[in-house]
C-alpha positions as CSV (number, residue, x, y, z in Angstrom):
1,H,-211.9,101.6,-30.7
2,V,-209.5,102.3,-33.6
3,F,-207.6,99.9,-35.8
4,H,-204.3,101.4,-36.9
5,F,-202.7,100.3,-40.2
6,D,-199.0,101.4,-40.1
7,C,-196.7,102.0,-43.0
8,F,-196.8,98.5,-44.6
9,W,-200.4,98.9,-45.8
10,M,-198.5,100.2,-48.8
11,K,-195.8,98.4,-50.8
12,E,-192.2,98.8,-49.5
13,F,-190.2,101.5,-51.2
14,Q,-193.3,103.2,-52.4
15,W,-194.3,105.3,-49.4
16,V,-196.4,107.2,-49.8
17,D,-198.5,106.3,-52.9
18,F,-201.8,105.7,-51.0
19,E,-202.2,102.4,-52.8
20,W,-202.9,99.2,-50.8
21,D,-200.4,96.4,-51.1
22,R,-202.7,93.9,-52.8
23,R,-200.2,91.1,-52.1
24,V,-201.0,91.4,-48.4
25,F,-204.5,93.0,-48.6
26,P,-206.1,91.6,-51.8
27,D,-209.5,93.0,-51.1
28,P,-209.1,96.1,-48.8
29,E,-212.7,97.3,-49.3
30,A,-214.1,94.0,-48.0
31,M,-211.6,94.0,-45.1
32,L,-212.5,97.5,-44.0
33,R,-216.2,96.6,-44.2
34,R,-215.6,93.6,-41.9
35,L,-213.6,95.7,-39.4
36,K,-216.2,98.5,-39.3
37,E,-219.0,95.9,-38.8
38,R,-217.2,95.0,-35.6
39,G,-217.4,98.6,-34.4
40,L,-213.9,99.6,-35.3
41,R,-212.7,102.9,-36.7
42,I,-209.9,102.8,-39.3
43,C,-206.7,104.9,-39.2
44,L,-204.0,104.8,-42.0
45,W,-200.4,105.8,-41.6
46,I,-199.3,108.5,-44.1
47,N,-196.6,111.1,-44.4
48,S,-195.7,114.0,-46.7
49,Y,-192.8,112.3,-48.5
50,V,-193.2,110.5,-51.8
51,A,-190.7,107.7,-52.9
52,Q,-189.2,107.9,-56.4
53,K,-190.4,104.3,-57.1
54,S,-194.1,105.2,-56.8
55,A,-196.3,106.4,-59.6
56,M,-197.3,109.3,-57.3
57,F,-193.7,110.7,-57.6
58,D,-194.0,110.9,-61.3
59,E,-197.4,112.7,-61.0
60,G,-196.0,115.2,-58.5
61,M,-192.8,115.9,-60.5
62,A,-194.8,116.4,-63.8
63,S,-197.2,118.8,-62.2
64,D,-194.7,120.8,-60.0
65,Y,-196.3,119.5,-56.8
66,L,-193.0,118.6,-55.1
67,V,-190.6,121.0,-53.4
68,K,-187.7,122.0,-55.7
69,L,-184.1,122.9,-55.6
70,P,-183.0,126.4,-56.8
71,N,-182.0,124.9,-60.2
72,G,-185.6,123.6,-60.8
73,D,-184.9,120.0,-60.0
74,V,-187.1,118.1,-57.6
75,W,-185.5,118.0,-54.1
76,Q,-184.9,114.4,-53.1
77,W,-183.6,112.5,-50.1
78,D,-182.8,108.8,-49.4
79,R,-183.6,108.9,-45.6
80,W,-186.4,106.4,-45.4
81,Q,-187.2,105.5,-49.0
82,A,-185.1,105.9,-52.1
83,G,-185.2,109.3,-53.8
84,M,-188.1,110.8,-51.7
85,G,-189.6,114.0,-52.8
86,L,-191.5,116.4,-50.5
87,V,-195.1,117.6,-51.2
88,D,-195.2,121.4,-51.5
89,F,-198.2,122.3,-49.4
90,T,-197.7,126.0,-50.3
91,N,-199.1,125.1,-53.7
92,P,-203.0,124.9,-53.6
93,D,-203.0,122.6,-56.5
94,A,-200.6,120.2,-54.7
95,C,-202.9,120.3,-51.7
96,R,-205.9,119.3,-53.9
97,W,-203.9,116.5,-55.5
98,Y,-202.7,115.1,-52.2
99,G,-206.2,115.5,-50.8
100,D,-207.8,113.6,-53.7
101,K,-205.7,110.6,-52.7
102,L,-207.1,110.8,-49.2
103,R,-210.7,111.3,-50.4
104,G,-210.6,108.0,-52.3
105,L,-209.4,106.2,-49.1
106,I,-212.2,107.9,-47.0
107,D,-214.7,106.7,-49.6
108,M,-213.3,103.2,-49.1
109,G,-214.1,103.4,-45.3
110,V,-211.0,105.1,-43.7
111,D,-211.9,107.3,-40.8
112,C,-208.7,109.1,-40.0
113,F,-205.0,109.4,-40.9
114,K,-201.9,109.1,-38.8
115,T,-199.9,112.1,-40.2
116,D,-196.4,110.9,-39.4
117,F,-193.2,113.0,-40.0
118,G,-193.3,116.5,-41.4
119,E,-190.5,117.8,-39.1
120,R,-187.4,117.1,-41.2
121,I,-187.7,119.9,-43.8
122,P,-184.8,121.0,-46.1
123,T,-183.5,124.5,-46.1
124,E,-181.8,124.6,-49.6
125,V,-185.1,124.5,-51.5
126,V,-187.7,126.7,-53.3
127,Y,-191.3,126.7,-52.4
128,H,-194.2,127.4,-54.8
129,D,-195.3,130.5,-52.9
130,G,-191.8,131.8,-52.4
131,S,-191.7,131.1,-48.6
132,D,-188.3,131.5,-46.9
133,P,-187.2,127.8,-46.5
134,M,-185.4,128.8,-43.2
135,K,-188.7,129.8,-41.7
136,M,-190.7,126.8,-43.0
137,H,-189.7,124.2,-40.5
138,N,-192.6,124.7,-38.1
139,Y,-195.1,126.2,-40.6
140,Y,-194.8,123.2,-42.9
141,T,-196.2,120.9,-40.3
142,F,-199.2,123.3,-39.9
143,L,-199.9,123.2,-43.7
144,Y,-199.5,119.4,-43.8
145,N,-201.9,118.7,-41.0
146,K,-204.3,121.4,-42.1
147,T,-204.6,119.8,-45.5
148,V,-205.3,116.3,-44.2
149,F,-207.7,117.6,-41.4
150,G,-209.5,119.7,-43.9
151,V,-210.2,116.8,-46.2
152,L,-211.5,114.7,-43.3
153,E,-213.7,117.5,-42.2
154,E,-215.0,118.0,-45.8
155,K,-215.8,114.3,-46.2
156,L,-216.9,113.3,-42.7
157,G,-218.5,116.5,-41.4
158,K,-217.4,119.2,-38.9
159,G,-216.8,117.6,-35.6
160,N,-215.9,114.2,-37.0
161,A,-212.4,114.9,-38.3
162,T,-209.3,113.8,-36.5
163,V,-205.7,113.1,-37.3
164,F,-203.0,111.3,-35.3
165,A,-200.1,113.8,-35.8
166,R,-196.5,113.7,-34.7
167,S,-195.6,117.2,-35.9
168,A,-197.0,120.4,-34.7
169,T,-196.5,124.1,-34.2
170,A,-198.4,127.1,-32.9
171,G,-202.0,126.8,-34.1
172,G,-201.7,123.1,-34.7
173,Q,-204.1,122.4,-31.9
174,Q,-206.8,123.1,-34.4
175,F,-206.0,119.7,-35.9
176,P,-206.0,117.1,-33.1
177,V,-204.8,114.6,-31.9
178,H,-201.0,114.8,-31.4
179,W,-198.7,112.2,-30.0
180,G,-195.0,112.0,-29.0
181,G,-193.4,109.5,-31.3
182,D,-190.2,107.3,-31.1
183,S,-189.9,107.0,-27.4
184,T,-187.8,104.1,-26.1
185,A,-189.1,101.2,-23.9
186,T,-187.7,102.4,-20.6
187,F,-189.0,104.1,-17.5
188,E,-186.8,107.1,-18.3
189,S,-188.5,107.5,-21.7
190,M,-191.9,107.0,-20.1
191,A,-191.2,109.9,-17.8
192,E,-189.8,112.0,-20.7
193,S,-193.1,111.3,-22.6
194,L,-195.1,112.7,-19.8
195,R,-192.8,115.7,-19.4
196,G,-193.1,116.5,-23.1
197,G,-196.8,116.1,-23.1
198,L,-197.3,118.4,-20.2
199,S,-195.2,121.0,-22.0
200,L,-197.4,120.6,-25.1
201,S,-200.5,121.1,-22.9
202,L,-199.2,124.4,-21.6
203,C,-198.8,125.4,-25.3
204,G,-202.6,125.1,-25.7
205,F,-202.9,121.6,-27.1
206,G,-206.1,120.0,-25.6
207,F,-205.2,116.4,-26.4
208,W,-202.0,114.3,-26.6
209,S,-201.0,110.7,-26.7
210,H,-197.9,108.5,-26.6
211,D,-196.8,105.0,-27.7
212,I,-197.8,102.7,-24.7
213,S,-194.6,100.9,-23.6
214,G,-192.4,102.9,-26.0
215,F,-191.8,102.8,-29.7
216,E,-188.2,101.7,-30.0
217,Q,-187.1,98.3,-28.6
218,T,-189.4,96.0,-26.6
219,A,-190.2,96.8,-23.1
220,P,-189.7,94.4,-20.2
221,P,-193.0,93.4,-18.6
222,A,-192.6,95.8,-15.7
223,V,-192.3,98.8,-18.0
224,Y,-195.2,97.6,-20.2
225,K,-197.6,97.2,-17.3
226,R,-196.8,100.6,-15.7
227,W,-197.0,102.3,-19.1
228,C,-200.4,100.7,-19.7
229,A,-201.8,102.3,-16.6
230,F,-200.3,105.7,-17.6
231,G,-201.5,105.3,-21.2
232,L,-205.0,104.4,-20.3
233,L,-205.2,107.4,-18.0
234,S,-204.3,109.7,-21.0
235,S,-206.7,111.4,-23.3
236,H,-206.0,109.0,-26.1
237,S,-204.5,105.5,-25.7
238,R,-202.6,103.5,-28.3
239,L,-200.5,100.3,-28.2
240,H,-197.7,100.8,-30.8
241,G,-194.1,99.9,-31.4
242,S,-191.5,99.2,-34.0
243,Q,-189.9,95.8,-33.3
244,S,-192.7,93.6,-31.8
245,Y,-196.4,93.4,-31.3
246,R,-197.6,95.3,-28.2
247,V,-200.4,92.9,-27.4
248,P,-200.3,92.0,-23.6
249,W,-200.1,88.2,-23.9
250,L,-196.7,88.5,-25.4
251,F,-195.3,90.0,-22.2
252,D,-196.8,87.9,-19.4
253,E,-200.2,86.8,-18.0
254,E,-200.3,89.7,-15.6
255,S,-200.0,92.1,-18.4
256,V,-203.3,90.9,-19.8
257,D,-204.9,91.5,-16.5
258,V,-203.4,95.0,-16.1
259,L,-204.4,96.1,-19.6
260,R,-207.9,94.7,-19.1
261,H,-208.2,96.4,-15.7
262,F,-207.2,99.9,-16.9
263,T,-209.1,99.6,-20.1
264,R,-212.3,98.9,-18.2
265,L,-211.6,101.8,-15.9
266,K,-211.1,104.2,-18.8
267,C,-214.4,103.0,-20.3
268,R,-216.3,103.6,-17.1
269,L,-214.6,107.1,-16.7
270,M,-215.7,108.1,-20.3
271,P,-218.6,110.4,-19.2
272,Y,-216.1,112.4,-17.1
273,L,-213.3,112.2,-19.8
274,Y,-215.7,113.1,-22.6
275,A,-216.9,116.2,-20.7
276,A,-213.2,117.2,-20.2
277,A,-212.7,116.7,-24.0
278,V,-215.7,119.0,-24.7
279,E,-214.1,121.6,-22.4
280,A,-210.8,121.3,-24.3
281,H,-212.6,121.7,-27.6
282,E,-214.7,124.7,-26.6
283,H,-212.3,126.5,-24.2
284,G,-208.8,125.2,-24.9
285,T,-208.2,123.8,-21.4
286,P,-206.3,120.5,-21.9
287,V,-207.6,117.2,-20.8
288,M,-204.2,116.3,-19.2
289,R,-203.1,119.3,-17.2
290,P,-199.8,120.2,-15.5
291,M,-200.3,120.7,-11.8
292,I,-199.4,124.3,-12.0
293,L,-202.4,124.9,-14.4
294,E,-204.9,123.7,-11.8
295,F,-203.0,125.0,-8.7
296,P,-201.3,128.2,-9.8
297,D,-201.1,129.5,-6.2
298,D,-199.4,126.5,-4.7
299,P,-195.7,126.9,-5.2
300,G,-195.3,123.1,-4.6
301,C,-196.8,122.6,-8.0
302,D,-194.5,124.9,-9.9
303,T,-192.0,122.3,-11.2
304,L,-194.0,119.0,-11.0
305,D,-193.5,117.0,-14.2
306,R,-194.1,113.4,-13.1
307,Q,-197.8,113.8,-12.3
308,Y,-200.8,115.6,-13.7
309,M,-204.5,116.3,-13.4
310,L,-206.7,114.4,-15.7
311,G,-209.6,116.8,-16.2
312,D,-210.1,119.1,-13.2
313,S,-210.8,116.5,-10.6
314,L,-208.4,113.5,-10.9
315,L,-204.7,113.5,-10.0
316,V,-202.6,110.9,-11.7
317,A,-199.1,110.0,-10.6
318,P,-197.7,107.2,-12.9
319,V,-195.3,104.7,-11.4
320,F,-191.8,104.9,-13.0
321,S,-190.1,102.1,-11.1
322,E,-190.0,98.3,-11.2
323,D,-190.6,98.0,-7.5
324,G,-193.8,100.1,-7.6
325,K,-192.4,103.0,-5.4
326,V,-193.7,106.5,-6.4
327,D,-193.2,109.9,-4.9
328,Y,-195.9,112.6,-5.6
329,Y,-197.1,115.9,-4.2
330,L,-200.7,116.3,-3.0
331,P,-202.1,119.9,-2.8
332,D,-204.2,121.0,0.2
333,G,-207.4,119.2,1.1
334,R,-208.9,115.8,1.8
335,W,-208.3,113.7,-1.3
336,S,-209.8,110.3,-2.0
337,H,-208.2,107.4,-3.9
338,L,-210.6,106.5,-6.7
339,L,-209.8,102.8,-6.6
340,T,-209.6,102.2,-2.8
341,G,-211.6,105.0,-1.3
342,E,-208.7,105.9,1.1
343,V,-208.9,109.5,2.2
344,I,-205.5,111.3,2.3
345,E,-204.7,114.7,3.7
346,G,-202.9,116.9,1.2
347,G,-200.5,119.8,1.5
348,R,-197.5,117.4,1.5
349,W,-195.4,115.0,-0.5
350,R,-196.3,111.3,-0.4
351,R,-194.2,108.2,-0.9
352,E,-196.1,105.0,-1.6
353,Q,-195.7,101.6,-3.1
354,H,-198.3,100.2,-5.6
355,D,-198.9,96.9,-7.2
356,T,-199.4,96.8,-11.0
357,M,-203.2,97.1,-10.6
358,S,-202.9,100.5,-8.9
359,L,-201.2,103.8,-8.9
360,P,-201.9,107.2,-7.1
361,L,-205.2,108.2,-8.6
362,L,-206.8,110.8,-6.3
363,V,-210.1,112.6,-6.5
364,R,-209.9,116.3,-5.6
365,P,-212.1,117.4,-2.7
366,N,-215.5,118.9,-3.5
367,S,-215.6,116.9,-6.7
368,V,-218.4,115.1,-8.5
369,I,-217.2,112.3,-10.9
370,V,-219.7,110.7,-13.3
371,V,-218.9,107.0,-13.7
372,G,-220.6,105.0,-16.4
373,D,-221.8,101.4,-16.2
374,N,-220.2,100.3,-19.5
375,D,-216.7,98.9,-19.2
376,T,-216.4,97.4,-22.7
377,R,-216.6,100.4,-25.0
378,P,-215.6,104.0,-24.8
379,D,-218.5,105.2,-26.9
380,Y,-222.0,104.7,-25.3
381,A,-224.9,106.7,-24.1
382,F,-223.3,108.3,-21.1
383,A,-226.6,109.6,-19.6
384,E,-228.1,106.1,-19.4
385,G,-226.8,104.0,-16.5
386,F,-224.2,105.9,-14.4
387,T,-223.2,106.8,-10.8
388,L,-222.8,110.3,-9.6
389,R,-219.9,110.0,-7.2
390,V,-219.6,112.8,-4.7
391,Y,-216.2,113.2,-2.9
392,Q,-215.5,115.2,0.3
393,M,-218.1,117.9,-0.2
394,A,-217.4,120.5,2.4
395,D,-220.1,122.6,4.1
396,G,-220.9,125.4,1.6
397,G,-219.3,123.5,-1.2
398,A,-220.9,123.1,-4.6
399,A,-220.0,121.3,-7.9
400,T,-221.4,120.9,-11.3
401,A,-221.2,117.8,-13.4
402,I,-222.1,117.8,-17.1
403,I,-222.8,114.5,-18.9
404,P,-222.3,115.2,-22.6
405,A,-224.1,113.7,-25.6
406,A,-222.1,112.3,-28.5
407,D,-222.2,115.7,-30.3
408,G,-220.7,117.5,-27.2
409,S,-223.9,119.2,-26.1
410,A,-225.0,118.7,-22.5
411,A,-227.4,115.7,-22.2
412,V,-227.7,116.2,-18.4
413,T,-226.3,118.8,-16.0
414,F,-226.1,118.1,-12.3
415,Y,-225.8,120.6,-9.6
416,V,-224.6,119.3,-6.2
417,A,-224.3,121.5,-3.1
418,R,-223.9,121.0,0.6
419,T,-225.4,123.3,3.3
420,G,-224.7,122.1,6.8
421,A,-225.7,118.5,7.0
422,T,-227.9,118.6,3.9
423,L,-226.6,117.6,0.4
424,S,-228.8,118.6,-2.5
425,V,-228.7,117.2,-6.0
426,E,-230.6,118.9,-8.8
427,W,-230.4,118.4,-12.6
428,E,-231.5,119.5,-16.0
429,G,-232.1,116.9,-18.7
430,A,-233.5,113.3,-18.6
431,P,-231.0,110.9,-16.9
432,A,-231.9,107.2,-16.9
433,R,-230.9,104.5,-14.5
434,W,-228.6,106.5,-12.2
435,C,-227.7,106.8,-8.6
436,V,-225.6,109.0,-6.3
437,L,-222.7,107.7,-4.2
438,L,-221.5,109.7,-1.2
439,A,-218.0,108.4,-1.2
440,G,-216.5,107.6,2.2
441,V,-219.8,108.4,4.1
442,A,-220.8,105.7,6.6
443,S,-224.4,106.7,7.0
444,I,-227.0,109.3,6.4
445,A,-230.1,110.4,8.4
446,S,-232.6,110.5,5.6
447,V,-233.1,110.9,1.9
448,T,-235.8,112.6,-0.1
449,G,-236.8,111.4,-3.5
450,G,-235.0,108.0,-3.3
451,E,-233.7,105.3,-1.1
452,A,-230.3,104.9,0.7
453,E,-228.1,101.9,0.9
454,S,-224.8,101.6,2.7
455,S,-221.8,99.9,1.1
456,A,-218.0,99.6,1.6
457,E,-217.5,102.6,-0.8
458,G,-220.0,104.9,1.0
459,V,-223.8,105.5,0.8
460,Y,-225.7,105.0,-2.4
């Protein structure tokens, strides 16, 4: 769980000076302690511009840490704050200066930074290292996020650093996580967010996020509820917007139920999702995958941009309509709806209608999904208390399921295989309080090393 402080943690017209607005937050150290005692991580909004009114601007100008015009003056812009300068990340001393501001905040209790902006870069300027300003547009974002990520890694340790970045370029996937900012509160923009994210995934970015219900304007309840489902079936989920609070009770009562339902679902799916995150970190395979990435030999998947695979085994088709109607394509095989258990034959397009508590969420055949028993937190001991859910395992089929520890290592590895009428489950590690569900199976003849119990979902 992360608590995001957006731009007004600093005084107006002084962004960024990295100083708390003491009129609003008179004792930020104590406030951060209280939040962290409640299990929250802290993220602060920052960017690479420095307003002229801030003391930091004077420091940067005096030490040549800001990008300059050819005549030697500091380049300035009035776009968001009056007289903004731009930090010159080609200057190692400027990087240390900027980083020192962040180090002080980390010492105070901050866990990560939202590295906003970085895309609007001037071309009529001179950089410290002589870089061609016409070629800096993308590379500047790399240097900006690298600087911030490096400070977090230095202070918090390797494997514990993360940013929430809006800007990126090739190589920027080294500094996760990225999100698509400034979407509007419409179904059209929701679909555009997915389309852009899938494009980013194909560029090698393992994680991405979006502003649930859109950033600009305030969504009608129908958009809010459908975007909540989509957002909570993304690698990283955040409620965020510019003109109103995005808390569900400000929309309608059902919005509270929808957000609670999909939040609990995501928490229970965390063993599976965290394993997908480890795969993204170690091998570069994104958590949210375009269909063509998982099914390259199925021409029906070539142009799909309104659905995706979440990990290698879950197909998600968000609903982009007020009436709940959704069209999606299902590759070959017998797929199972994760929420209802319905088995659906693939190799065709589907048209369905879903209420706000549902959407097409299909499990790939021959899959094993690890579902945890904790639906209140995303961070818990995944190998203690879980269900190994086996879906449509064909004769001769086999699957491996890894339950990761917090550091990404394998806490438990399961090997599931079917030969004829026999299904075997073997493992390495020490799982605790677990069971197997044969999803959609009505009965079994016998079980070795345990007991069987039938249910509406299948046999446990």
